[in-house]
C-alpha positions in Angstrom: 0.0 0.0 0.0 1.2 3.5 -0.8 1.9 5.8 2.1 2.3 9.6 2.5 3.8 11.1 5.6 2.9 14.6 6.6 5.4 16.5 8.7 3.7 19.2 10.8 6.4 21.7 11.6 4.3 23.8 13.9 5.0 24.0 17.7 1.2 23.6 18.0 0.4 19.9 17.6 -3.2 20.4 16.6 -3.2 23.9 15.1 -3.9 25.3 11.6 -1.0 23.5 10.0 -2.3 20.1 11.2 -5.7 21.0 9.9 -4.3 21.7 6.4 -2.3 18.5 6.3 -5.4 16.5 7.5 -7.5 18.1 4.7 -5.0 16.8 2.2 -4.9 13.4 4.0 -8.7 13.1 3.8 -8.5 13.1 0.0 -5.6 10.6 0.0 -7.4 8.3 2.3 -10.5 8.4 0.1 -8.2 7.2 -2.8 -6.9 4.3 -0.7 -3.6 5.8 0.2 -2.3 5.4 3.8 -1.2 8.5 5.7 0.8 9.3 8.9 1.0 12.7 10.6 4.3 13.4 12.3 4.2 16.3 14.6 7.4 18.1 15.5 5.7 19.8 18.4 7.4 18.8 21.6 10.1 16.9 19.7 13.7 17.9 19.9 15.4 18.4 16.6 18.8 20.1 16.8 20.3 22.1 14.1 23.1 20.8 11.8 26.6 21.2 13.4 28.3 20.7 10.0 30.5 18.0 11.4 30.6 16.1 8.1 30.1 12.6 9.7 27.2 11.7 7.5 29.3 12.4 4.4 31.9 9.9 5.7 29.6 7.2 7.1 26.9 7.3 4.3 24.6 5.3 6.5 21.3 7.2 5.8 21.5 8.8 9.3 22.8 11.7 11.2 25.5 10.9 13.8 23.5 12.8 16.4 21.2 10.2 17.8 19.8 11.9 20.9 16.9 13.6 19.2 13.9 12.9 16.9 15.7 13.6 13.6 16.7 10.1 12.5 13.2 8.7 13.3 11.6 11.4 11.2 14.1 11.1 8.3 13.6 7.3 8.3 9.8 7.7 7.9 10.4 10.2 5.0 12.7 7.7 3.2 10.2 4.8 3.7 7.2 6.8 2.4 6.0 7.2 -1.2 5.0 10.8 -0.7 5.9 13.6 1.7 3.9 16.7 2.8 5.8 19.4 4.6 3.8 21.9 6.6 4.7 25.0 8.5 3.0 28.1 9.9 4.8 31.4 9.0 7.2 32.6 11.6 9.1 35.8 10.9 8.3 35.6 7.2 9.7 32.0 7.0 9.3 28.5 8.3 9.5 27.5 12.0 12.9 26.6 13.5 11.7 23.0 14.0 11.1 22.3 10.4 14.1 24.3 9.3 16.3 22.1 11.5 14.7 19.0 9.9 15.3 20.1 6.3 18.8 21.5 7.0 20.0 18.2 8.5 18.0 16.1 6.0 19.7 18.0 3.1 23.2 17.0 4.2 22.3 13.3 5.0 20.5 13.0 1.7 23.4 14.6 -0.2 25.6 11.9 1.4 23.2 9.2 0.4 22.0 10.3 -3.1 18.6 9.4 -4.4 16.8 8.4 -1.2 13.9 10.7 -2.0 14.2 10.6 -5.8 10.9 10.1 -7.7 8.8 10.5 -4.5 5.9 12.9 -4.6 6.0 16.0 -2.4 3.9 18.9 -1.4 4.2 21.9 0.9 1.4 23.6 2.8 1.6 26.8 4.7 -0.6 28.3 7.4 -0.3 32.1 7.6 -1.8 34.9 9.6 -1.1 37.6 6.9 2.4 37.8 5.3 5.4 35.7 4.6 3.6 32.7 3.2 5.3 32.7 -0.2 8.7 32.8 1.4 7.9 29.9 3.7 6.4 28.0 0.8 9.5 28.5 -1.3 11.8 27.3 1.5 9.9 23.9 1.8 9.6 23.5 -2.0 13.3 24.2 -2.5 14.1 21.3 -0.2 11.7 18.9 -2.0 12.8 20.0 -5.4 16.5 19.7 -4.7 15.9 16.1 -3.6 14.6 15.1 -7.1 11.0 14.8 -6.0 7.9 15.5 -8.0 6.1 18.5 -6.6 2.3 18.7 -6.4 0.5 21.9 -6.8 -3.1 23.1 -6.7 -5.2 25.8 -8.3 -3.3 28.4 -6.4 -0.4 28.5 -3.9 -0.6 25.8 -1.2 -1.4 28.1 1.6 -4.4 29.1 3.8 -4.9 32.1 6.1 -6.0 32.2 9.7 -4.5 33.2 13.0 -6.3 31.4 15.8 -6.6 27.6 15.8 -9.2 26.6 13.3 -9.4 29.9 11.5 -7.9 28.4 8.3 -11.2 26.6 7.8 -12.8 30.0 7.1 -10.4 30.5 4.2 -12.6 28.8 1.6 -10.2 29.1 -1.3 -7.3 27.8 0.8 -9.3 24.8 2.0 -10.4 24.0 -1.6 -6.7 24.2 -2.5 -5.8 21.7 0.2 -8.5 19.3 -1.1 -7.1 19.7 -4.6 -3.6 18.9 -3.4 -4.8 15.6 -2.1 -6.6 14.8 -5.3 -3.5 15.7 -7.4 -1.1 13.9 -5.1 -3.2 10.7 -5.2 -3.4 10.9 -9.0 0.3 11.3 -9.4 1.2 8.6 -6.9 -1.1 6.1 -8.8 0.5 7.1 -12.1 4.0 6.5 -10.7 2.9 3.2 -9.2 1.3 2.2 -12.5 -2.2 1.7 -11.1 
């Protein structure tokens, strides 16, 4: 069975970012695709120390094993598709998801092709500004790992401040639903079904 993991980069486990990812998941589940939401809330993911050990060892892991990073990267490698989600913090992504993609980038560079031909999408929850910058950051990571990016009828973002407010952004929620439909279609094409 095909599987998509969604990484919720928000410090709020059940906030607007989780709602957006779950909306995409609903469409995937209806198409018979298994999903798993991974929340970075409350998890420790340290920043990259540029030690270079992963380049020497090439064992698909970071040498730092005392945090959540290797578990998260392992789930990304095992999945057929990946959704990265973040709220906007200071016109960018959260420090939690930034640490994940920074360390992932180096480990994946040392072990080429681990995400190649997987399907990826980014979703952003924003109060007002900075959504495009955050969206670009996540997409740059997915694109540089040779993944196929899934889009929608507009940018993959929805607006709301308090928890649940993104549901009031009708266009944003329709876009999330459409991402799920497009991701399911592409996954099935790649799998030949």
